[in-house]
PDB file of N, CA, C and O in Angstrom:
ATOM      1  N   MET A   1      63.341 -99.068-127.132  1.00  0.00           N
ATOM      2  CA  MET A   1      62.608 -97.860-127.745  1.00  0.00           C
ATOM      3  C   MET A   1      60.630 -97.925-128.119  1.00  0.00           C
ATOM      4  O   MET A   1      59.644 -97.191-128.055  1.00  0.00           O
ATOM      5  N   THR A   2      61.022 -99.386-128.524  1.00  0.00           N
ATOM      6  CA  THR A   2      59.935 -99.447-129.330  1.00  0.00           C
ATOM      7  C   THR A   2      58.534 -99.027-127.868  1.00  0.00           C
ATOM      8  O   THR A   2      57.481 -98.438-128.111  1.00  0.00           O
ATOM      9  N   GLY A   3      58.864 -99.418-126.778  1.00  0.00           N
ATOM     10  CA  GLY A   3      57.888 -99.361-125.599  1.00  0.00           C
ATOM     11  C   GLY A   3      57.664 -97.803-125.572  1.00  0.00           C
ATOM     12  O   GLY A   3      56.543 -97.315-125.714  1.00  0.00           O
ATOM     13  N   PHE A   4      58.667 -97.144-125.403  1.00  0.00           N
ATOM     14  CA  PHE A   4      58.233 -95.695-124.831  1.00  0.00           C
ATOM     15  C   PHE A   4      57.424 -95.069-126.233  1.00  0.00           C
ATOM     16  O   PHE A   4      57.036 -93.946-125.910  1.00  0.00           O
ATOM     17  N   PHE A   5      56.981 -95.390-127.803  1.00  0.00           N
ATOM     18  CA  PHE A   5      56.576 -95.031-128.003  1.00  0.00           C
ATOM     19  C   PHE A   5      55.372 -95.625-128.132  1.00  0.00           C
ATOM     20  O   PHE A   5      54.580 -94.876-128.703  1.00  0.00           O
ATOM     21  N   ARG A   6      54.890 -96.721-127.818  1.00  0.00           N
ATOM     22  CA  ARG A   6      54.056 -97.423-127.868  1.00  0.00           C
ATOM     23  C   ARG A   6      53.061 -97.062-126.741  1.00  0.00           C
ATOM     24  O   ARG A   6      51.841 -97.181-126.856  1.00  0.00           O
ATOM     25  N   VAL A   7      53.878 -96.484-125.333  1.00  0.00           N
ATOM     26  CA  VAL A   7      53.233 -96.114-124.358  1.00  0.00           C
ATOM     27  C   VAL A   7      53.125 -94.108-124.497  1.00  0.00           C
ATOM     28  O   VAL A   7      52.429 -93.441-123.732  1.00  0.00           O
ATOM     29  N   TRP A   8      53.606 -93.770-125.135  1.00  0.00           N
ATOM     30  CA  TRP A   8      53.131 -92.077-126.028  1.00  0.00           C
ATOM     31  C   TRP A   8      52.301 -91.982-126.373  1.00  0.00           C
ATOM     32  O   TRP A   8      51.441 -91.150-126.084  1.00  0.00           O
ATOM     33  N   ALA A   9      52.263 -93.396-127.637  1.00  0.00           N
ATOM     34  CA  ALA A   9      50.386 -93.479-128.584  1.00  0.00           C
ATOM     35  C   ALA A   9      49.428 -93.569-127.783  1.00  0.00           C
ATOM     36  O   ALA A   9      48.465 -92.825-127.971  1.00  0.00           O
ATOM     37  N   SER A  10      49.412 -94.696-126.436  1.00  0.00           N
ATOM     38  CA  SER A  10      48.598 -94.726-125.486  1.00  0.00           C
ATOM     39  C   SER A  10      47.980 -93.327-124.310  1.00  0.00           C
ATOM     40  O   SER A  10      46.915 -93.123-123.729  1.00  0.00           O
ATOM     41  N   GLY A  11      49.258 -92.626-124.390  1.00  0.00           N
ATOM     42  CA  GLY A  11      49.014 -91.242-123.742  1.00  0.00           C
ATOM     43  C   GLY A  11      49.752 -91.675-122.420  1.00  0.00           C
ATOM     44  O   GLY A  11      49.373 -91.363-121.290  1.00  0.00           O
ATOM     45  N   GLY A  12      50.586 -92.249-122.645  1.00  0.00           N
ATOM     46  CA  GLY A  12      50.915 -92.373-121.175  1.00  0.00           C
ATOM     47  C   GLY A  12      52.351 -92.323-121.646  1.00  0.00           C
ATOM     48  O   GLY A  12      52.895 -93.424-121.734  1.00  0.00           O
ATOM     49  N   ALA A  13      53.159 -91.136-122.003  1.00  0.00           N
ATOM     50  CA  ALA A  13      54.284 -91.086-122.162  1.00  0.00           C
ATOM     51  C   ALA A  13      54.849 -90.587-120.575  1.00  0.00           C
ATOM     52  O   ALA A  13      55.984 -91.027-120.395  1.00  0.00           O
ATOM     53  N   ALA A  14      54.250 -89.650-119.202  1.00  0.00           N
ATOM     54  CA  ALA A  14      54.538 -89.197-118.559  1.00  0.00           C
ATOM     55  C   ALA A  14      55.432 -90.651-117.640  1.00  0.00           C
ATOM     56  O   ALA A  14      56.522 -90.676-117.069  1.00  0.00           O
ATOM     57  N   GLN A  15      54.416 -91.679-117.841  1.00  0.00           N
ATOM     58  CA  GLN A  15      55.186 -93.002-117.379  1.00  0.00           C
ATOM     59  C   GLN A  15      56.340 -93.187-117.824  1.00  0.00           C
ATOM     60  O   GLN A  15      56.918 -93.520-116.790  1.00  0.00           O
ATOM     61  N   ALA A  16      57.093 -93.212-118.618  1.00  0.00           N
ATOM     62  CA  ALA A  16      57.841 -94.045-119.381  1.00  0.00           C
ATOM     63  C   ALA A  16      59.512 -92.521-119.530  1.00  0.00           C
ATOM     64  O   ALA A  16      60.583 -92.733-120.099  1.00  0.00           O
ATOM     65  N   ALA A  17      59.234 -91.625-119.049  1.00  0.00           N
ATOM     66  CA  ALA A  17      59.922 -90.285-119.373  1.00  0.00           C
ATOM     67  C   ALA A  17      60.567 -90.412-117.960  1.00  0.00           C
ATOM     68  O   ALA A  17      60.036 -90.901-116.963  1.00  0.00           O
ATOM     69  N   ALA A  18      61.882 -89.849-118.074  1.00  0.00           N
ATOM     70  CA  ALA A  18      62.819 -89.494-116.781  1.00  0.00           C
ATOM     71  C   ALA A  18      61.872 -88.918-116.037  1.00  0.00           C
ATOM     72  O   ALA A  18      60.729 -88.833-116.486  1.00  0.00           O
ATOM     73  N   PRO A  19      62.143 -88.509-114.986  1.00  0.00           N
ATOM     74  CA  PRO A  19      61.336 -87.866-113.896  1.00  0.00           C
ATOM     75  C   PRO A  19      61.776 -86.068-114.434  1.00  0.00           C
ATOM     76  O   PRO A  19      62.857 -85.571-114.751  1.00  0.00           O
ATOM     77  N   GLY A  20      60.603 -85.578-114.353  1.00  0.00           N
ATOM     78  CA  GLY A  20      60.988 -83.645-114.334  1.00  0.00           C
ATOM     79  C   GLY A  20      60.896 -83.916-116.057  1.00  0.00           C
ATOM     80  O   GLY A  20      60.778 -82.809-116.581  1.00  0.00           O
ATOM     81  N   THR A  21      60.906 -84.652-116.761  1.00  0.00           N
ATOM     82  CA  THR A  21      60.580 -84.942-118.060  1.00  0.00           C
ATOM     83  C   THR A  21      59.444 -84.781-118.461  1.00  0.00           C
ATOM     84  O   THR A  21      58.679 -85.645-118.033  1.00  0.00           O
ATOM     85  N   ALA A  22      58.584 -83.382-119.682  1.00  0.00           N
ATOM     86  CA  ALA A  22      57.010 -83.110-120.189  1.00  0.00           C
ATOM     87  C   ALA A  22      57.424 -83.763-121.528  1.00  0.00           C
ATOM     88  O   ALA A  22      58.394 -83.374-122.178  1.00  0.00           O
ATOM     89  N   VAL A  23      56.716 -84.661-121.848  1.00  0.00           N
ATOM     90  CA  VAL A  23      56.267 -85.001-122.961  1.00  0.00           C
ATOM     91  C   VAL A  23      54.867 -84.870-124.128  1.00  0.00           C
ATOM     92  O   VAL A  23      53.763 -85.414-124.106  1.00  0.00           O
ATOM     93  N   PRO A  24      55.534 -83.832-125.173  1.00  0.00           N
ATOM     94  CA  PRO A  24      53.550 -83.468-125.280  1.00  0.00           C
ATOM     95  C   PRO A  24      52.870 -84.788-125.492  1.00  0.00           C
ATOM     96  O   PRO A  24      53.322 -85.922-125.654  1.00  0.00           O
ATOM     97  N   ALA A  25      51.662 -84.312-125.442  1.00  0.00           N
ATOM     98  CA  ALA A  25      51.039 -85.588-125.904  1.00  0.00           C
ATOM     99  C   ALA A  25      50.655 -85.381-127.185  1.00  0.00           C
ATOM    100  O   ALA A  25      50.291 -84.245-127.491  1.00  0.00           O
ATOM    101  N   LEU A  26      50.663 -86.688-128.418  1.00  0.00           N
ATOM    102  CA  LEU A  26      50.404 -86.956-129.355  1.00  0.00           C
ATOM    103  C   LEU A  26      49.100 -86.442-129.763  1.00  0.00           C
ATOM    104  O   LEU A  26      48.401 -86.114-128.804  1.00  0.00           O
ATOM    105  N   PRO A  27      48.576 -86.278-130.912  1.00  0.00           N
ATOM    106  CA  PRO A  27      47.115 -86.163-131.515  1.00  0.00           C
ATOM    107  C   PRO A  27      45.977 -87.436-130.970  1.00  0.00           C
ATOM    108  O   PRO A  27      46.078 -88.661-131.047  1.00  0.00           O
ATOM    109  N   GLU A  28      45.480 -87.039-130.711  1.00  0.00           N
ATOM    110  CA  GLU A  28      44.256 -88.268-130.849  1.00  0.00           C
ATOM    111  C   GLU A  28      43.287 -89.059-131.923  1.00  0.00           C
ATOM    112  O   GLU A  28      42.561 -88.540-132.771  1.00  0.00           O
ATOM    113  N   GLY A  29      43.463 -90.340-131.671  1.00  0.00           N
ATOM    114  CA  GLY A  29      43.991 -91.381-132.814  1.00  0.00           C
ATOM    115  C   GLY A  29      45.093 -91.842-133.595  1.00  0.00           C
ATOM    116  O   GLY A  29      45.197 -92.862-134.275  1.00  0.00           O
ATOM    117  N   VAL A  30      46.206 -90.558-133.295  1.00  0.00           N
ATOM    118  CA  VAL A  30      47.475 -91.510-133.618  1.00  0.00           C
ATOM    119  C   VAL A  30      48.005 -93.225-132.820  1.00  0.00           C
ATOM    120  O   VAL A  30      48.221 -93.275-131.609  1.00  0.00           O
ATOM    121  N   GLU A  31      48.109 -94.169-133.490  1.00  0.00           N
ATOM    122  CA  GLU A  31      48.750 -95.052-133.248  1.00  0.00           C
ATOM    123  C   GLU A  31      49.999 -95.165-133.404  1.00  0.00           C
ATOM    124  O   GLU A  31      50.606 -94.365-134.116  1.00  0.00           O
ATOM    125  N   LEU A  32      50.648 -96.233-132.736  1.00  0.00           N
ATOM    126  CA  LEU A  32      52.016 -96.708-133.390  1.00  0.00           C
ATOM    127  C   LEU A  32      52.001 -97.267-134.564  1.00  0.00           C
ATOM    128  O   LEU A  32      50.849 -96.869-134.735  1.00  0.00           O
ATOM    129  N   GLY A  33      52.263 -97.929-135.712  1.00  0.00           N
ATOM    130  CA  GLY A  33      52.508 -98.826-136.334  1.00  0.00           C
ATOM    131  C   GLY A  33      53.814 -99.519-136.304  1.00  0.00           C
ATOM    132  O   GLY A  33      53.835-100.719-136.574  1.00  0.00           O
ATOM    133  N   ARG A  34      55.203 -98.726-135.925  1.00  0.00           N
ATOM    134  CA  ARG A  34      56.205 -99.148-135.523  1.00  0.00           C
ATOM    135  C   ARG A  34      57.534 -98.622-135.830  1.00  0.00           C
ATOM    136  O   ARG A  34      57.574 -98.074-136.932  1.00  0.00           O
ATOM    137  N   VAL A  35      58.702 -98.628-135.139  1.00  0.00           N
ATOM    138  CA  VAL A  35      59.665 -98.352-134.869  1.00  0.00           C
ATOM    139  C   VAL A  35      60.583 -98.833-136.239  1.00  0.00           C
ATOM    140  O   VAL A  35      61.086 -99.957-136.231  1.00  0.00           O
ATOM    141  N   GLN A  36      60.719 -98.181-137.081  1.00  0.00           N
ATOM    142  CA  GLN A  36      61.644 -98.466-138.107  1.00  0.00           C
ATOM    143  C   GLN A  36      62.854 -98.203-138.131  1.00  0.00           C
ATOM    144  O   GLN A  36      63.442 -98.916-138.944  1.00  0.00           O
ATOM    145  N   SER A  37      63.668 -97.310-137.465  1.00  0.00           N
ATOM    146  CA  SER A  37      64.926 -97.812-136.857  1.00  0.00           C
ATOM    147  C   SER A  37      65.432 -97.133-135.769  1.00  0.00           C
ATOM    148  O   SER A  37      65.000 -95.981-135.729  1.00  0.00           O
ATOM    149  N   TRP A  38      66.173 -97.411-134.886  1.00  0.00           N
ATOM    150  CA  TRP A  38      66.702 -96.691-133.483  1.00  0.00           C
ATOM    151  C   TRP A  38      67.872 -96.769-133.595  1.00  0.00           C
ATOM    152  O   TRP A  38      68.239 -97.693-134.320  1.00  0.00           O
ATOM    153  N   GLU A  39      68.798 -96.036-133.074  1.00  0.00           N
ATOM    154  CA  GLU A  39      70.218 -96.015-133.463  1.00  0.00           C
ATOM    155  C   GLU A  39      70.818 -94.924-131.898  1.00  0.00           C
ATOM    156  O   GLU A  39      70.831 -93.708-132.089  1.00  0.00           O
ATOM    157  N   ALA A  40      71.091 -95.246-131.031  1.00  0.00           N
ATOM    158  CA  ALA A  40      71.731 -94.114-129.851  1.00  0.00           C
ATOM    159  C   ALA A  40      73.218 -93.534-130.532  1.00  0.00           C
ATOM    160  O   ALA A  40      73.495 -93.756-131.710  1.00  0.00           O
ATOM    161  N   ALA A  41      73.924 -92.931-129.811  1.00  0.00           N
ATOM    162  CA  ALA A  41      75.137 -92.402-130.118  1.00  0.00           C
ATOM    163  C   ALA A  41      75.752 -93.110-129.093  1.00  0.00           C
ATOM    164  O   ALA A  41      75.195 -93.340-128.020  1.00  0.00           O
ATOM    165  N   PRO A  42      76.971 -93.496-129.401  1.00  0.00           N
ATOM    166  CA  PRO A  42      77.926 -94.142-128.281  1.00  0.00           C
ATOM    167  C   PRO A  42      78.738 -92.995-127.428  1.00  0.00           C
ATOM    168  O   PRO A  42      79.273 -92.024-127.964  1.00  0.00           O
ATOM    169  N   GLY A  43      78.745 -93.242-126.119  1.00  0.00           N
ATOM    170  CA  GLY A  43      79.251 -92.501-124.950  1.00  0.00           C
ATOM    171  C   GLY A  43      79.524 -93.005-123.986  1.00  0.00           C
ATOM    172  O   GLY A  43      79.725 -94.176-123.667  1.00  0.00           O
ATOM    173  N   THR A  44      79.539 -91.853-123.354  1.00  0.00           N
ATOM    174  CA  THR A  44      80.250 -92.104-121.617  1.00  0.00           C
ATOM    175  C   THR A  44      79.512 -91.473-120.814  1.00  0.00           C
ATOM    176  O   THR A  44      79.383 -90.337-121.272  1.00  0.00           O
ATOM    177  N   GLY A  45      78.808 -91.610-119.618  1.00  0.00           N
ATOM    178  CA  GLY A  45      77.809 -90.768-118.704  1.00  0.00           C
ATOM    179  C   GLY A  45      76.801 -91.126-118.909  1.00  0.00           C
ATOM    180  O   GLY A  45      76.396 -91.896-119.780  1.00  0.00           O
ATOM    181  N   PRO A  46      76.287 -90.600-118.119  1.00  0.00           N
ATOM    182  CA  PRO A  46      74.164 -90.916-118.162  1.00  0.00           C
ATOM    183  C   PRO A  46      73.623 -89.874-118.602  1.00  0.00           C
ATOM    184  O   PRO A  46      72.720 -89.260-118.032  1.00  0.00           O
ATOM    185  N   ASP A  47      74.265 -89.513-119.935  1.00  0.00           N
ATOM    186  CA  ASP A  47      73.002 -88.733-120.703  1.00  0.00           C
ATOM    187  C   ASP A  47      73.790 -89.582-122.478  1.00  0.00           C
ATOM    188  O   ASP A  47      74.956 -89.904-122.708  1.00  0.00           O
ATOM    189  N   ARG A  48      72.477 -89.689-123.429  1.00  0.00           N
ATOM    190  CA  ARG A  48      72.881 -89.865-124.684  1.00  0.00           C
ATOM    191  C   ARG A  48      71.923 -89.123-125.453  1.00  0.00           C
ATOM    192  O   ARG A  48      71.027 -88.401-125.016  1.00  0.00           O
ATOM    193  N   THR A  49      72.192 -89.360-126.560  1.00  0.00           N
ATOM    194  CA  THR A  49      71.823 -89.071-127.875  1.00  0.00           C
ATOM    195  C   THR A  49      71.400 -89.896-128.987  1.00  0.00           C
ATOM    196  O   THR A  49      72.336 -90.283-129.687  1.00  0.00           O
ATOM    197  N   GLY A  50      70.060 -90.331-129.398  1.00  0.00           N
ATOM    198  CA  GLY A  50      69.343 -91.217-129.983  1.00  0.00           C
ATOM    199  C   GLY A  50      68.519 -90.648-131.591  1.00  0.00           C
ATOM    200  O   GLY A  50      68.074 -89.502-131.657  1.00  0.00           O
ATOM    201  N   ARG A  51      68.429 -91.515-132.656  1.00  0.00           N
ATOM    202  CA  ARG A  51      67.581 -91.175-133.329  1.00  0.00           C
ATOM    203  C   ARG A  51      66.601 -92.147-133.736  1.00  0.00           C
ATOM    204  O   ARG A  51      66.972 -93.321-133.753  1.00  0.00           O
ATOM    205  N   ALA A  52      65.046 -91.791-134.171  1.00  0.00           N
ATOM    206  CA  ALA A  52      64.730 -92.678-134.167  1.00  0.00           C
ATOM    207  C   ALA A  52      63.338 -92.603-135.682  1.00  0.00           C
ATOM    208  O   ALA A  52      62.757 -91.551-135.950  1.00  0.00           O
ATOM    209  N   HIS A  53      63.114 -93.744-136.336  1.00  0.00           N
ATOM    210  CA  HIS A  53      62.371 -93.420-137.702  1.00  0.00           C
ATOM    211  C   HIS A  53      61.070 -94.190-137.068  1.00  0.00           C
ATOM    212  O   HIS A  53      61.236 -95.245-136.455  1.00  0.00           O
ATOM    213  N   VAL A  54      60.029 -93.733-137.207  1.00  0.00           N
ATOM    214  CA  VAL A  54      58.477 -93.996-136.621  1.00  0.00           C
ATOM    215  C   VAL A  54      57.277 -93.940-137.590  1.00  0.00           C
ATOM    216  O   VAL A  54      57.019 -92.954-138.281  1.00  0.00           O
ATOM    217  N   VAL A  55      56.496 -95.200-137.577  1.00  0.00           N
ATOM    218  CA  VAL A  55      55.840 -95.281-138.794  1.00  0.00           C
ATOM    219  C   VAL A  55      54.416 -94.514-137.849  1.00  0.00           C
ATOM    220  O   VAL A  55      54.815 -94.325-136.700  1.00  0.00           O
ATOM    221  N   TRP A  56      53.180 -94.121-137.985  1.00  0.00           N
ATOM    222  CA  TRP A  56      52.259 -93.827-137.426  1.00  0.00           C
ATOM    223  C   TRP A  56      51.547 -94.471-137.998  1.00  0.00           C
ATOM    224  O   TRP A  56      51.946 -94.940-139.064  1.00  0.00           O
ATOM    225  N   ALA A  57      49.924 -94.827-137.444  1.00  0.00           N
ATOM    226  CA  ALA A  57      48.923 -94.834-138.434  1.00  0.00           C
ATOM    227  C   ALA A  57      47.751 -94.514-138.009  1.00  0.00           C
ATOM    228  O   ALA A  57      47.032 -95.244-137.327  1.00  0.00           O
ATOM    229  N   VAL A  58      47.446 -93.210-138.454  1.00  0.00           N
ATOM    230  CA  VAL A  58      46.521 -91.941-138.544  1.00  0.00           C
ATOM    231  C   VAL A  58      45.787 -92.712-139.487  1.00  0.00           C
ATOM    232  O   VAL A  58      46.350 -93.383-140.352  1.00  0.00           O
ATOM    233  N   GLY A  59      44.386 -92.636-139.339  1.00  0.00           N
ATOM    234  CA  GLY A  59      43.223 -92.139-140.213  1.00  0.00           C
ATOM    235  C   GLY A  59      43.390 -93.033-141.144  1.00  0.00           C
ATOM    236  O   GLY A  59      43.214 -92.733-142.325  1.00  0.00           O
ATOM    237  N   GLY A  60      43.804 -94.431-140.709  1.00  0.00           N
ATOM    238  CA  GLY A  60      43.459 -95.582-142.261  1.00  0.00           C
ATOM    239  C   GLY A  60      45.070 -95.145-142.852  1.00  0.00           C
ATOM    240  O   GLY A  60      45.139 -95.906-143.817  1.00  0.00           O
ATOM    241  N   GLY A  61      46.103 -94.541-142.840  1.00  0.00           N
ATOM    242  CA  GLY A  61      47.152 -94.066-143.361  1.00  0.00           C
ATOM    243  C   GLY A  61      48.141 -94.065-142.549  1.00  0.00           C
ATOM    244  O   GLY A  61      47.939 -94.224-141.345  1.00  0.00           O
ATOM    245  N   GLU A  62      49.335 -93.896-143.030  1.00  0.00           N
ATOM    246  CA  GLU A  62      50.436 -94.291-142.334  1.00  0.00           C
ATOM    247  C   GLU A  62      51.071 -92.971-142.425  1.00  0.00           C
ATOM    248  O   GLU A  62      50.672 -92.239-143.330  1.00  0.00           O
ATOM    249  N   ILE A  63      51.985 -92.545-141.647  1.00  0.00           N
ATOM    250  CA  ILE A  63      53.006 -91.657-141.920  1.00  0.00           C
ATOM    251  C   ILE A  63      54.602 -91.632-140.865  1.00  0.00           C
ATOM    252  O   ILE A  63      54.729 -91.900-139.670  1.00  0.00           O
ATOM    253  N   THR A  64      55.353 -91.320-141.602  1.00  0.00           N
ATOM    254  CA  THR A  64      56.546 -91.556-141.055  1.00  0.00           C
ATOM    255  C   THR A  64      57.110 -90.121-140.709  1.00  0.00           C
ATOM    256  O   THR A  64      57.289 -89.169-141.469  1.00  0.00           O
ATOM    257  N   GLN A  65      57.358 -90.237-139.252  1.00  0.00           N
ATOM    258  CA  GLN A  65      58.409 -89.086-138.530  1.00  0.00           C
ATOM    259  C   GLN A  65      59.868 -89.873-138.306  1.00  0.00           C
ATOM    260  O   GLN A  65      60.069 -91.087-138.334  1.00  0.00           O
ATOM    261  N   ALA A  66      60.662 -88.967-138.113  1.00  0.00           N
ATOM    262  CA  ALA A  66      61.774 -89.335-137.480  1.00  0.00           C
ATOM    263  C   ALA A  66      62.472 -88.362-136.326  1.00  0.00           C
ATOM    264  O   ALA A  66      62.917 -87.330-136.827  1.00  0.00           O
ATOM    265  N   TYR A  67      62.624 -88.447-135.178  1.00  0.00           N
ATOM    266  CA  TYR A  67      63.246 -88.266-133.787  1.00  0.00           C
ATOM    267  C   TYR A  67      63.876 -88.066-133.433  1.00  0.00           C
ATOM    268  O   TYR A  67      64.674 -89.002-133.492  1.00  0.00           O
ATOM    269  N   ARG A  68      64.486 -86.769-132.618  1.00  0.00           N
ATOM    270  CA  ARG A  68      65.694 -86.619-131.935  1.00  0.00           C
ATOM    271  C   ARG A  68      65.339 -87.191-130.351  1.00  0.00           C
ATOM    272  O   ARG A  68      64.500 -86.580-129.690  1.00  0.00           O
ATOM    273  N   VAL A  69      65.957 -88.273-129.844  1.00  0.00           N
ATOM    274  CA  VAL A  69      65.774 -88.667-128.671  1.00  0.00           C
ATOM    275  C   VAL A  69      66.940 -88.391-127.378  1.00  0.00           C
ATOM    276  O   VAL A  69      67.804 -89.256-127.232  1.00  0.00           O
ATOM    277  N   GLN A  70      66.946 -87.305-126.547  1.00  0.00           N
ATOM    278  CA  GLN A  70      67.789 -87.446-125.282  1.00  0.00           C
ATOM    279  C   GLN A  70      67.500 -88.393-124.299  1.00  0.00           C
ATOM    280  O   GLN A  70      66.599 -88.481-123.464  1.00  0.00           O
ATOM    281  N   LEU A  71      68.196 -88.889-124.505  1.00  0.00           N
ATOM    282  CA  LEU A  71      68.485 -90.328-122.376  1.00  0.00           C
ATOM    283  C   LEU A  71      69.042 -89.789-121.487  1.00  0.00           C
ATOM    284  O   LEU A  71      69.795 -88.819-121.576  1.00  0.00           O
ATOM    285  N   THR A  72      68.795 -90.238-120.750  1.00  0.00           N
ATOM    286  CA  THR A  72      69.543 -90.470-119.555  1.00  0.00           C
ATOM    287  C   THR A  72      69.327 -91.579-118.398  1.00  0.00           C
ATOM    288  O   THR A  72      68.224 -92.079-118.178  1.00  0.00           O
ATOM    289  N   ARG A  73      70.392 -91.880-117.750  1.00  0.00           N
ATOM    290  CA  ARG A  73      70.560 -93.094-117.241  1.00  0.00           C
ATOM    291  C   ARG A  73      69.712 -92.515-115.885  1.00  0.00           C
ATOM    292  O   ARG A  73      69.959 -91.449-115.321  1.00  0.00           O
ATOM    293  N   VAL A  74      68.489 -93.630-115.444  1.00  0.00           N
ATOM    294  CA  VAL A  74      68.262 -92.977-114.047  1.00  0.00           C
ATOM    295  C   VAL A  74      68.019 -94.287-113.228  1.00  0.00           C
ATOM    296  O   VAL A  74      67.252 -95.179-113.592  1.00  0.00           O
ATOM    297  N   GLU A  75      68.959 -94.301-111.774  1.00  0.00           N
ATOM    298  CA  GLU A  75      68.998 -94.841-110.971  1.00  0.00           C
ATOM    299  C   GLU A  75      68.491 -95.019-109.327  1.00  0.00           C
ATOM    300  O   GLU A  75      68.562 -93.987-108.661  1.00  0.00           O
ATOM    301  N   SER A  76      68.094 -95.990-108.782  1.00  0.00           N
ATOM    302  CA  SER A  76      67.964 -96.120-108.008  1.00  0.00           C
ATOM    303  C   SER A  76      68.274 -96.984-107.075  1.00  0.00           C
ATOM    304  O   SER A  76      69.412 -97.146-107.515  1.00  0.00           O
ATOM    305  N   ALA A  77      68.237 -97.874-105.909  1.00  0.00           N
ATOM    306  CA  ALA A  77      68.883 -98.433-104.999  1.00  0.00           C
ATOM    307  C   ALA A  77      68.696 -99.742-105.768  1.00  0.00           C
ATOM    308  O   ALA A  77      69.688-100.341-106.184  1.00  0.00           O
ATOM    309  N   ARG A  78      67.509-100.188-105.963  1.00  0.00           N
ATOM    310  CA  ARG A  78      67.116-101.178-106.984  1.00  0.00           C
ATOM    311  C   ARG A  78      67.856-101.584-108.364  1.00  0.00           C
ATOM    312  O   ARG A  78      68.386-102.600-108.814  1.00  0.00           O
ATOM    313  N   ALA A  79      67.658-100.488-108.726  1.00  0.00           N
ATOM    314  CA  ALA A  79      66.938-100.557-110.230  1.00  0.00           C
ATOM    315  C   ALA A  79      68.215 -99.939-111.238  1.00  0.00           C
ATOM    316  O   ALA A  79      69.106 -99.593-110.463  1.00  0.00           O
ATOM    317  N   ALA A  80      68.584 -99.705-112.481  1.00  0.00           N
ATOM    318  CA  ALA A  80      68.615 -98.366-113.501  1.00  0.00           C
ATOM    319  C   ALA A  80      68.274 -98.854-114.774  1.00  0.00           C
ATOM    320  O   ALA A  80      68.165-100.034-115.108  1.00  0.00           O
ATOM    321  N   ARG A  81      68.099 -97.748-115.522  1.00  0.00           N
ATOM    322  CA  ARG A  81      67.590 -97.624-116.582  1.00  0.00           C
ATOM    323  C   ARG A  81      67.543 -96.434-117.412  1.00  0.00           C
ATOM    324  O   ARG A  81      67.547 -95.315-116.899  1.00  0.00           O
ATOM    325  N   TRP A  82      67.498 -96.612-118.642  1.00  0.00           N
ATOM    326  CA  TRP A  82      67.448 -95.649-119.556  1.00  0.00           C
ATOM    327  C   TRP A  82      65.832 -94.848-119.921  1.00  0.00           C
ATOM    328  O   TRP A  82      64.868 -95.554-120.218  1.00  0.00           O
ATOM    329  N   GLN A  83      65.731 -93.476-119.856  1.00  0.00           N
ATOM    330  CA  GLN A  83      64.574 -92.809-119.703  1.00  0.00           C
ATOM    331  C   GLN A  83      64.646 -91.636-120.438  1.00  0.00           C
ATOM    332  O   GLN A  83      65.653 -90.929-120.482  1.00  0.00           O
ATOM    333  N   VAL A  84      63.150 -91.309-121.269  1.00  0.00           N
ATOM    334  CA  VAL A  84      63.371 -90.540-122.138  1.00  0.00           C
ATOM    335  C   VAL A  84      63.687 -88.959-121.342  1.00  0.00           C
ATOM    336  O   VAL A  84      62.907 -88.536-120.489  1.00  0.00           O
ATOM    337  N   ALA A  85      65.062 -88.106-121.804  1.00  0.00           N
ATOM    338  CA  ALA A  85      65.166 -86.399-121.361  1.00  0.00           C
ATOM    339  C   ALA A  85      64.371 -85.777-122.177  1.00  0.00           C
ATOM    340  O   ALA A  85      63.973 -84.702-121.727  1.00  0.00           O
ATOM    341  N   GLY A  86      63.808 -86.188-123.713  1.00  0.00           N
ATOM    342  CA  GLY A  86      63.382 -85.030-124.154  1.00  0.00           C
ATOM    343  C   GLY A  86      62.838 -85.554-125.475  1.00  0.00           C
ATOM    344  O   GLY A  86      62.531 -86.745-125.539  1.00  0.00           O
ATOM    345  N   ILE A  87      62.721 -84.914-126.332  1.00  0.00           N
ATOM    346  CA  ILE A  87      62.094 -85.912-128.018  1.00  0.00           C
ATOM    347  C   ILE A  87      61.320 -84.198-128.197  1.00  0.00           C
ATOM    348  O   ILE A  87      60.530 -83.428-127.650  1.00  0.00           O
ATOM    349  N   SER A  88      62.648 -84.406-129.921  1.00  0.00           N
ATOM    350  CA  SER A  88      61.563 -83.195-130.599  1.00  0.00           C
ATOM    351  C   SER A  88      62.111 -84.075-132.675  1.00  0.00           C
ATOM    352  O   SER A  88      63.155 -84.545-133.128  1.00  0.00           O
ATOM    353  N   GLY A  89      60.439 -83.808-133.361  1.00  0.00           N
ATOM    354  CA  GLY A  89      60.920 -84.030-134.677  1.00  0.00           C
ATOM    355  C   GLY A  89      62.324 -83.644-135.091  1.00  0.00           C
ATOM    356  O   GLY A  89      62.630 -82.487-134.803  1.00  0.00           O
ATOM    357  N   ASP A  90      63.313 -84.431-135.756  1.00  0.00           N
ATOM    358  CA  ASP A  90      63.981 -84.114-136.538  1.00  0.00           C
ATOM    359  C   ASP A  90      63.385 -84.805-138.243  1.00  0.00           C
ATOM    360  O   ASP A  90      62.466 -85.551-138.583  1.00  0.00           O
ATOM    361  N   ASP A  91      64.777 -83.874-139.152  1.00  0.00           N
ATOM    362  CA  ASP A  91      63.812 -83.931-140.593  1.00  0.00           C
ATOM    363  C   ASP A  91      64.571 -85.912-140.845  1.00  0.00           C
ATOM    364  O   ASP A  91      65.269 -86.688-140.192  1.00  0.00           O
ATOM    365  N   LEU A  92      64.021 -85.903-141.869  1.00  0.00           N
ATOM    366  CA  LEU A  92      63.992 -87.777-142.554  1.00  0.00           C
ATOM    367  C   LEU A  92      65.147 -88.015-142.562  1.00  0.00           C
ATOM    368  O   LEU A  92      65.461 -89.190-142.371  1.00  0.00           O
ATOM    369  N   THR A  93      66.544 -86.703-142.851  1.00  0.00           N
ATOM    370  CA  THR A  93      67.682 -87.357-143.432  1.00  0.00           C
ATOM    371  C   THR A  93      68.504 -88.280-143.083  1.00  0.00           C
ATOM    372  O   THR A  93      69.407 -88.623-143.845  1.00  0.00           O
TER     373      THR A  93
END
């Protein structure tokens, strides 16, 4: 997930998201500090929900935000990988 958040901060979330998924751009000047935690719920099938706590660097300071992340397994003849199918802010509890 760190790769997705890094790409999102650089403005390229559309490249890391599942086909047809629109991820809103982050405000200018926001940089990834670190992904504090990431956990995906167990399950079967091509869809999962996960939760991430992310530290963003903004204007010389840091803010922490929790996210609920929907993942989907995207497959082609050559490869398969999990991609972000949706993301929303979550509370920090």
